MDTraj code that builds the backbone (N, CA, C; nanometers):
import mdtraj as md
import numpy as np

residues = "GLU LEU GLU ASN GLN LEU ALA ALA LYS SER LYS ILE LEU ASP GLU LEU LYS LYS ASN VAL ALA LEU LYS ASP GLY GLN GLU GLN THR PRO GLY ALA ALA SER LEU ARG THR ALA GLU LEU CYS GLU MET ARG ASP CYS VAL ALA SER GLN ILE GLN GLN LEU ARG THR SER MET GLN ALA ILE LEU GLN HIS TRP LYS LEU TYR ASP GLU ALA TYR GLY GLU VAL SER LEU MET ILE THR ARG TYR LEU TYR CYS ILE ASP GLN CYS LYS PRO SER VAL LEU SER LEU GLU ALA LEU LYS ASN GLN VAL LYS THR LEU GLN".split()
xyz = np.array([
    [7.9049, -12.8602, -5.1478],
    [7.9082, -12.7867, -5.0234],
    [7.8358, -12.8656, -4.9139],
    [7.7211, -12.9236, -4.9526],
    [7.6484, -13.0052, -4.8556],
    [7.7329, -13.1227, -4.8071],
    [7.8035, -13.1837, -4.9006],
    [7.8870, -13.2978, -4.8634],
    [7.9996, -13.2548, -4.7694],
    [8.0574, -13.1393, -4.7943],
    [8.1630, -13.0880, -4.7062],
    [8.1086, -13.0605, -4.5665],
    [7.9915, -12.9996, -4.5601],
    [7.9300, -12.9720, -4.4304],
    [7.8964, -13.1017, -4.3582],
    [7.8474, -13.1995, -4.4334],
    [7.8132, -13.3281, -4.3719],
    [7.9391, -13.3976, -4.3195],
    [8.0481, -13.3890, -4.3947],
    [8.1737, -13.4503, -4.3502],
    [8.2230, -13.3849, -4.2210],
    [8.2136, -13.2525, -4.2140],
    [8.2560, -13.1816, -4.0929],
    [8.1688, -13.2208, -3.9736],
    [8.0389, -13.2255, -3.9963],
    [7.9477, -13.2635, -3.8878],
    [7.9691, -13.4099, -3.8482],
    [8.0032, -13.4935, -3.9447],
    [8.0285, -13.6347, -3.9149],
    [8.1505, -13.6499, -3.8245],
    [8.2527, -13.5699, -3.8502],
    [8.3722, -13.5747, -3.7647],
    [8.3369, -13.5351, -3.6212],
    [8.2586, -13.4288, -3.6095],
    [8.2163, -13.3828, -3.4764],
    [8.1331, -13.4913, -3.4082],
    [8.0441, -13.5531, -3.4848],
    [7.9591, -13.6581, -3.4280],
    [8.0423, -13.7791, -3.3856],
    [8.1427, -13.8151, -3.4649],
    [8.2301, -13.9269, -3.4284],
    [8.3062, -13.8979, -3.2993],
    [8.3547, -13.7750, -3.2859],
    [8.4239, -13.7369, -3.1623],
    [8.3286, -13.7425, -3.0432],
    [8.2071, -13.6942, -3.0635],
    [8.1066, -13.6983, -2.9581],
    [8.0755, -13.8427, -2.9196],
    [8.0665, -13.9271, -3.0201],
    [8.0373, -14.0680, -2.9976],
    [8.1478, -14.1332, -2.9128],
    [8.2733, -14.1005, -2.9444],
    [8.3864, -14.1543, -2.8681],
    [8.3817, -14.1053, -2.7234],
    [8.3547, -13.9765, -2.7063],
    [8.3469, -13.9196, -2.5715],
    [8.2343, -13.9826, -2.4903],
    [8.1198, -14.0029, -2.5550],
    [8.0063, -14.0637, -2.4861],
    [8.0387, -14.2090, -2.4529],
    [8.1072, -14.2784, -2.5444],
    [8.1435, -14.4187, -2.5185],
    [8.2384, -14.4281, -2.4003],
    [8.3330, -14.3353, -2.3920],
    [8.4245, -14.3352, -2.2779],
    [8.3495, -14.3091, -2.1478],
    [8.2579, -14.2135, -2.1520],
    [8.1802, -14.1790, -2.0328],
    [8.0905, -14.2957, -1.9920],
    [8.0241, -14.3569, -2.0932],
    [7.9360, -14.4699, -2.0637],
    [8.0160, -14.5914, -2.0172],
    [8.1401, -14.6016, -2.0649],
    [8.2260, -14.7118, -2.0216],
    [8.2572, -14.7020, -1.8733],
    [8.2640, -14.5809, -1.8231],
    [8.2915, -14.5599, -1.6811],
    [8.1676, -14.5906, -1.5981],
    [8.0499, -14.5653, -1.6569],
    [7.9248, -14.5942, -1.5867],
    [7.8778, -14.7338, -1.6271],
    [7.7845, -14.7871, -1.5567],
    [7.7358, -14.9218, -1.5824],
    [7.6237, -14.9246, -1.6869],
    [7.5420, -14.8195, -1.6947],
    [7.4281, -14.8198, -1.7873],
    [7.4467, -14.7114, -1.8914],
    [7.4039, -14.7420, -2.0151],
    [7.4143, -14.6389, -2.1198],
    [7.3200, -14.5227, -2.0895],
    [7.3679, -14.4020, -2.1081],
    [7.2897, -14.2837, -2.0766],
    [7.2110, -14.2336, -2.1953],
    [7.1379, -14.1275, -2.1706],
    [7.0565, -14.0653, -2.2757],
    [7.1443, -14.0081, -2.3865],
    [7.2652, -13.9671, -2.3486],
    [7.3554, -13.9097, -2.4488],
    [7.3931, -14.0131, -2.5538],
    [7.4181, -14.1374, -2.5127],
    [7.4554, -14.2396, -2.6109],
    [7.3372, -14.2755, -2.6998],
    [7.2157, -14.2735, -2.6436],
    [7.0975, -14.2995, -2.7257],
    [7.0767, -14.1869, -2.8272],
    [7.0959, -14.0655, -2.7832],
    [7.0819, -13.9487, -2.8728],
    [7.1900, -13.9513, -2.9809],
    [7.3089, -13.9951, -2.9447],
    [7.4183, -14.0054, -3.0422],
    [7.3830, -14.1073, -3.1493],
    [7.3222, -14.2185, -3.1092],
    [7.2804, -14.3198, -3.2067],
    [7.1761, -14.2627, -3.3022],
    [7.0823, -14.1837, -3.2479],
    [6.9812, -14.1190, -3.3326],
    [7.0473, -14.0235, -3.4318],
    [7.1444, -13.9479, -3.3851],
    [7.2153, -13.8541, -3.4719],
    [7.2901, -13.9280, -3.5822],
    [7.3476, -14.0419, -3.5494],
    [7.4174, -14.1220, -3.6510],
    [7.3201, -14.1709, -3.7581],
    [7.2021, -14.2133, -3.7162],
    [7.1000, -14.2562, -3.8115],
    [7.0574, -14.1394, -3.9007],
    [7.0401, -14.0230, -3.8398],
    [7.0018, -13.9045, -3.9163],
    [7.1114, -13.8678, -4.0163],
    [7.2374, -13.8791, -3.9730],
    [7.3502, -13.8491, -4.0616],
    [7.3494, -13.9437, -4.1807],
    [7.3265, -14.0715, -4.1564],
    [7.3228, -14.1690, -4.2657],
    [7.2086, -14.1398, -4.3619],
    [7.0955, -14.0974, -4.3066],
    [6.9799, -14.0616, -4.3897],
    [7.0121, -13.9400, -4.4768],
    [7.0754, -13.8404, -4.4181],
    [7.1125, -13.7199, -4.4940],
    [7.2145, -13.7550, -4.6025],
    [7.3104, -13.8414, -4.5702],
    [7.4105, -13.8833, -4.6692],
    [7.3421, -13.9540, -4.7859],
    [7.2426, -14.0350, -4.7560],
    [7.1674, -14.1036, -4.8614],
    [7.0908, -14.0041, -4.9474],
    [7.0296, -13.9064, -4.8842],
    [6.9555, -13.8039, -4.9585],
    [7.0487, -13.7222, -5.0472],
    [7.1671, -13.6924, -4.9971],
    [7.2645, -13.6171, -5.0772],
    [7.3050, -13.6974, -5.1997],
    [7.3236, -13.8270, -5.1819],
    [7.3611, -13.9117, -5.2956],
    [7.2485, -13.9152, -5.3988],
    [7.1249, -13.9249, -5.3526],
    [7.0110, -13.9218, -5.4445],
    [7.0037, -13.7878, -5.5168],
    [7.0292, -13.6800, -5.4442],
    [7.0288, -13.5470, -5.5039],
    [7.1381, -13.5345, -5.6095],
    [7.2551, -13.5884, -5.5803],
    [7.3657, -13.5847, -5.6760],
    [7.3277, -13.6587, -5.8042],
    [7.2664, -13.7759, -5.7893],
    [7.2246, -13.8535, -5.9055],
    [7.1212, -13.7765, -5.9875],
    [7.0242, -13.7169, -5.9195],
    [6.9217, -13.6385, -5.9894],
    [6.9825, -13.5188, -6.0610],
    [7.0736, -13.4503, -5.9938],
    [7.1369, -13.3330, -6.0546],
    [7.2192, -13.3704, -6.1776],
    [7.2855, -13.4855, -6.1735],
    [7.3624, -13.5295, -6.2897],
    [7.2697, -13.5589, -6.4075],
    [7.1552, -13.6214, -6.3799],
    [7.0580, -13.6474, -6.4861],
    [7.0041, -13.5162, -6.5432],
    [6.9745, -13.4212, -6.4552],
    [6.9243, -13.2913, -6.5007],
    [7.0295, -13.2197, -6.5847],
    [7.1541, -13.2266, -6.5426],
    [7.2619, -13.1631, -6.6187],
    [7.2742, -13.2249, -6.7575],
    [7.2614, -13.3576, -6.7658],
    [7.2674, -13.4244, -6.8955],
    [7.1526, -13.3781, -6.9855],
    [7.0325, -13.3692, -6.9287],
    [6.9180, -13.3211, -7.0069],
    [6.9385, -13.1757, -7.0507],
    [6.9953, -13.0963, -6.9639],
    [7.0185, -12.9557, -6.9974],
    [7.1189, -12.9435, -7.1120],
    [7.2217, -13.0274, -7.1113],
    [7.3195, -13.0252, -7.2208],
    [7.2520, -13.0604, -7.3531],
    [7.1655, -13.1613, -7.3506],
    [7.0927, -13.1982, -7.4720],
    [7.0035, -13.0837, -7.5192],
    [6.9361, -13.0186, -7.4250],
    [6.8516, -12.9045, -7.4591],
    [6.9341, -12.7922, -7.5202],
    [7.0492, -12.7645, -7.4607],
    [7.1345, -12.6559, -7.5087],
    [7.1833, -12.6833, -7.6508],
    [7.2199, -12.8080, -7.6783],
    [7.2630, -12.8433, -7.8138],
    [7.1478, -12.8271, -7.9134],
    [7.0299, -12.8759, -7.8763],
    [6.9133, -12.8642, -7.9640],
    [6.8770, -12.7178, -7.9865],
    [6.8870, -12.6370, -7.8815],
    [6.8570, -12.4948, -7.8936],
    [6.9526, -12.4279, -7.9921],
    [7.0792, -12.4635, -7.9851],
    [7.1774, -12.4072, -8.0782],
    [7.1457, -12.4425, -8.2222],
    [7.1075, -12.5683, -8.2441],
    [7.0729, -12.6118, -8.3797],
    [6.9488, -12.5387, -8.4307],
    [6.8475, -12.5267, -8.3474],
    [6.7244, -12.4586, -8.3876],
    [6.7518, -12.3107, -8.4145],
    [6.8321, -12.2502, -8.3305],
    [6.8662, -12.1094, -8.3503],
    [6.9373, -12.0885, -8.4845],
    [7.0288, -12.1784, -8.5173],
    [7.0996, -12.1694, -8.6455],
    [7.0033, -12.1873, -8.7625],
    [6.9113, -12.2822, -8.7502],
    [6.8124, -12.3030, -8.8574],
    [6.7251, -12.1801, -8.8762],
    [6.6834, -12.1189, -8.7681],
    [6.5986, -11.9991, -8.7777],
    [6.6753, -11.8856, -8.8450],
    [6.8016, -11.8706, -8.8092],
    [6.8837, -11.7659, -8.8718],
    [6.8948, -11.7898, -9.0220],
    [6.9188, -11.9137, -9.0603],
    [6.9269, -11.9469, -9.2038],
    [6.7940, -11.9208, -9.2732],
    [6.6848, -11.9590, -9.2091],
    [6.5527, -11.9385, -9.2658],
    [6.5255, -11.7892, -9.2855],
    [6.5558, -11.7086, -9.1849],
    [6.5333, -11.5644, -9.1971],
    [6.6189, -11.5037, -9.3083],
    [6.7407, -11.5534, -9.3237],
    [6.8271, -11.5049, -9.4306],
    [6.7666, -11.5396, -9.5667],
    [6.7183, -11.6642, -9.5792],
    [6.6573, -11.7050, -9.7066],
    [6.5327, -11.6234, -9.7373],
    [6.4502, -11.5992, -9.6374],
    [6.3292, -11.5181, -9.6561],
    [6.3676, -11.3781, -9.7021],
    [6.4719, -11.3232, -9.6400],
    [6.5165, -11.1891, -9.6756],
    [6.5682, -11.1847, -9.8189],
    [6.6358, -11.2904, -9.8626],
    [6.6913, -11.2937, -9.9979],
    [6.5855, -11.3225, -10.1041],
    [6.4767, -11.3815, -10.0652],
    [6.3726, -11.4194, -10.1611],
    [6.2616, -11.3162, -10.1734],
    [6.2853, -11.1969, -10.1278],
    [6.1831, -11.0925, -10.1396],
    [6.1589, -11.0638, -10.2881],
    [6.0374, -11.0253, -10.3211],
    [6.0093, -10.9938, -10.4620],
    [6.0933, -10.8738, -10.5079],
    [6.1200, -10.8727, -10.6352],
    [6.2031, -10.7648, -10.6878],
    [6.1360, -10.6298, -10.6664],
    [6.2169, -10.5288, -10.6441],
    [6.1678, -10.3952, -10.6122],
    [6.1599, -10.3151, -10.7426],
    [6.0518, -10.2431, -10.7604],
    [6.0314, -10.1711, -10.8849],
    [6.0550, -10.0221, -10.8732],
    [6.0370, -9.9637, -10.7580],
    [6.0487, -9.8190, -10.7479],
    [6.1948, -9.7783, -10.7251],
    [6.2293, -9.6586, -10.7674],
    [6.3645, -9.6065, -10.7525],
    [6.3977, -9.5867, -10.6056],
    [6.3031, -9.5394, -10.5272],
    [6.3244, -9.5177, -10.3839],
    [6.3519, -9.6495, -10.3125],
    [6.2780, -9.7529, -10.3476],
    [6.2976, -9.8847, -10.2865],
    [6.4355, -9.9406, -10.3233],
    [6.4789, -9.9182, -10.4473],
    [6.6119, -9.9624, -10.4900],
    [6.7209, -9.8904, -10.4113],
    [6.7031, -9.7616, -10.3896],
    [6.8005, -9.6839, -10.3106],
    [6.8081, -9.7388, -10.1679],
    [6.6920, -9.7686, -10.1097],
    [6.6897, -9.8253, -9.9741],
    [6.7585, -9.9615, -9.9697],
    [6.7369, -10.0414, -10.0728],
    [6.8011, -10.1732, -10.0769],
    [6.9522, -10.1594, -10.0916],
    [6.9980, -10.0632, -10.1694],
    [7.1421, -10.0386, -10.1843],
    [7.1995, -9.9961, -10.0506],
    [7.1319, -9.9084, -9.9793],
    [7.1788, -9.8648, -9.8466],
    [7.1858, -9.9847, -9.7504],
    [7.0853, -10.0687, -9.7579],
    [7.0836, -10.1866, -9.6708],
    [7.2003, -10.2787, -9.7032],
    [7.2282, -10.3006, -9.8289],
    [7.3371, -10.3882, -9.8681],
    [7.4730, -10.3279, -9.8352],
    [7.4822, -10.1947, -9.8408],
    [7.6093, -10.1305, -9.8065],
    [7.6346, -10.1440, -9.6583],
])
top = md.Topology()
chain = top.add_chain()
for i, resn in enumerate(residues, 1):
    res = top.add_residue(resn, chain, resSeq=i)
    for name in ("N", "CA", "C"):
        top.add_atom(name, md.element.get_by_symbol(name[0]), res)
traj = md.Trajectory(xyz[None], top)
């Protein structure tokens, strides 16, 4: 979205630059508008550079997030397996009531 906005503003700035160049061409000395246009062009280039740096950083962050997500899935699966094993390795139940509860749980 930032890149789209920058492209739109760049088009407007280019048109402004052309208009100022035509106006300055009619006059003998460059005006304040052409100096301000040059400053705006420098600012635009700086913003474009910052956007590119942001894009690079975001891609690196996305790659790290994918690695984290994969590791999280593996750990979650291991924990589920561990909990299942713990549940299956409970000591044998001796009371009739406990056996009934275990049958209900298994059903």
